[in-house]
C-alpha positions as CSV (number, residue, x, y, z in Angstrom):
1,M,21.7,-70.5,-60.2
2,A,20.7,-68.2,-57.2
3,S,23.5,-68.4,-54.7
4,L,24.3,-67.3,-51.2
5,I,27.3,-66.8,-49.8
6,T,28.1,-67.3,-46.5
7,R,29.9,-65.0,-43.7
8,A,32.6,-67.1,-43.2
9,G,33.0,-68.2,-46.8
10,R,33.3,-64.4,-47.7
11,L,36.0,-64.0,-45.2
12,D,37.7,-67.4,-46.0
13,L,37.4,-66.0,-50.1
14,C,38.9,-62.9,-49.4
15,T,41.7,-63.8,-46.9
16,A,42.7,-67.1,-48.5
17,A,41.8,-66.2,-52.2
18,S,44.6,-68.5,-53.6
19,A,42.7,-71.6,-50.8
20,W,40.3,-71.4,-53.8
21,L,42.6,-72.8,-56.3
22,T,44.8,-74.7,-53.9
23,G,42.2,-76.4,-51.3
24,T,39.8,-79.0,-51.1
25,H,36.7,-78.0,-52.1
26,K,33.7,-80.4,-52.1
27,V,30.2,-80.1,-53.0
28,A,27.6,-81.8,-51.1
29,L,23.8,-82.1,-52.0
30,L,21.2,-80.8,-49.9
31,G,17.3,-81.6,-49.5
32,P,14.9,-78.6,-50.6
33,T,13.7,-78.3,-47.6
34,Y,17.0,-76.7,-46.3
35,T,16.8,-72.8,-45.5
36,P,20.2,-71.2,-46.4
37,A,21.4,-68.9,-44.1
38,V,24.4,-66.2,-43.8
39,T,25.3,-67.5,-40.8
40,D,25.2,-71.3,-41.3
41,T,28.3,-73.4,-40.9
42,A,29.7,-76.7,-42.3
43,S,28.4,-78.3,-39.4
44,V,24.5,-77.1,-40.3
45,I,24.1,-78.8,-43.6
46,A,24.9,-82.6,-42.0
47,T,21.2,-82.8,-41.0
48,H,20.1,-81.9,-44.8
49,E,22.7,-83.9,-46.6
50,L,21.1,-86.5,-49.1
51,S,22.3,-90.2,-48.3
52,G,21.5,-93.5,-50.2
53,T,22.4,-95.2,-53.2
54,G,25.4,-93.5,-55.0
55,Y,25.6,-90.9,-52.1
56,A,27.6,-91.3,-48.8
57,A,26.7,-88.2,-46.5
58,G,29.4,-86.7,-44.4
59,Y,32.8,-85.4,-44.4
60,G,34.9,-87.7,-46.3
61,G,31.9,-89.3,-47.6
62,S,31.9,-90.7,-51.2
63,G,28.9,-88.8,-51.9
64,R,30.6,-85.3,-52.1
65,K,32.3,-84.7,-55.2
66,T,35.5,-82.6,-55.4
67,L,35.6,-79.7,-57.6
68,A,38.3,-79.8,-60.2
69,S,39.6,-77.6,-62.5
70,K,39.1,-74.4,-60.3
71,T,39.2,-70.9,-61.8
72,L,39.5,-67.6,-60.5
73,A,38.9,-64.4,-62.9
74,T,37.6,-61.2,-63.2
75,S,34.8,-60.8,-66.1
76,S,34.3,-57.5,-68.4
77,A,31.4,-56.8,-66.0
78,G,33.8,-56.1,-63.1
79,R,33.0,-59.5,-61.1
80,T,35.2,-61.9,-59.4
81,V,34.2,-65.1,-60.8
82,F,34.8,-68.4,-59.3
83,D,34.4,-71.3,-61.1
84,A,35.3,-75.4,-61.6
85,A,34.7,-78.2,-63.9
86,D,30.8,-79.5,-64.0
87,L,29.8,-82.6,-61.7
88,T,28.1,-85.9,-62.4
89,W,26.7,-88.1,-59.8
90,T,26.3,-91.6,-61.2
91,A,23.4,-93.7,-60.5
92,I,22.1,-91.6,-57.5
93,N,19.1,-92.7,-55.5
94,A,19.6,-90.9,-52.5
95,G,16.4,-88.4,-52.2
96,T,15.7,-85.3,-53.5
97,A,18.0,-82.7,-53.7
98,G,17.2,-78.5,-53.9
99,W,20.4,-77.3,-52.8
100,L,24.5,-77.5,-53.6
101,A,26.6,-76.6,-50.4
102,V,30.4,-75.7,-51.5
103,V,32.5,-76.7,-48.6
104,R,36.4,-76.1,-48.3
105,E,37.4,-79.2,-46.2
106,T,39.8,-78.9,-43.2
107,G,40.9,-80.2,-40.2
108,G,39.2,-83.5,-40.9
109,S,35.7,-82.6,-39.8
110,D,32.8,-80.5,-40.9
111,A,32.9,-78.9,-37.5
112,T,36.5,-77.8,-39.0
113,S,35.3,-76.7,-42.6
114,V,34.4,-73.4,-44.1
115,L,30.6,-73.5,-45.8
116,V,31.5,-71.1,-48.6
117,A,28.6,-70.8,-50.4
118,V,25.1,-72.7,-50.9
119,L,23.9,-72.4,-54.5
120,A,19.9,-73.1,-55.4
121,Y,19.6,-76.0,-57.5
122,P,16.1,-77.5,-59.0
123,V,14.3,-79.5,-57.2
124,T,15.2,-83.0,-58.3
125,L,14.0,-86.2,-57.5
126,T,17.3,-88.5,-57.5
127,D,15.8,-92.2,-59.2
128,G,19.1,-94.0,-60.0
129,S,20.1,-91.8,-62.8
130,D,22.7,-89.8,-63.4
131,L,22.4,-86.4,-61.5
132,V,24.4,-83.6,-63.5
133,V,25.4,-80.4,-62.5
134,T,26.4,-77.7,-65.4
135,W,27.3,-74.4,-64.0
136,P,26.1,-71.4,-65.4
137,A,28.3,-69.2,-67.7
138,T,28.4,-66.9,-64.9
139,G,30.6,-69.3,-62.8
140,L,29.7,-70.9,-59.3
141,F,29.4,-67.9,-58.0
142,Y,31.0,-64.3,-57.9
143,L,31.7,-61.2,-55.9
144,A,30.3,-58.3,-57.8
145,D,32.0,-54.3,-57.4
């Protein structure tokens, strides 16, 4: 799974590594027309976030899934690996997904939250079925030596 860690996300991960383990990180579903950039903020993703049955968009919305069982480890390849439990959106019918945005929610709004990373996701039409995200064995993302 391709990934992009934003500049603000890198700073957040490097200066507050424990925030990964203790902070509230959520995953937002974004449409396939979104083009991520390292300078993007959590406010930017709002215009690309899905919305519909089984997914209420926005900060505090029921659509974003909270990452659980988060871990932080070093791999044998010398990478710092950020991982969490897989996610499932149940009976979602909210448009076409193409990106996953990892947001550390702080301060009560997207304007004060940190867009940590944007992960490529196979373009998938949500059709009322469950949408399952299974993270790769290499984790959600990693920092390399």
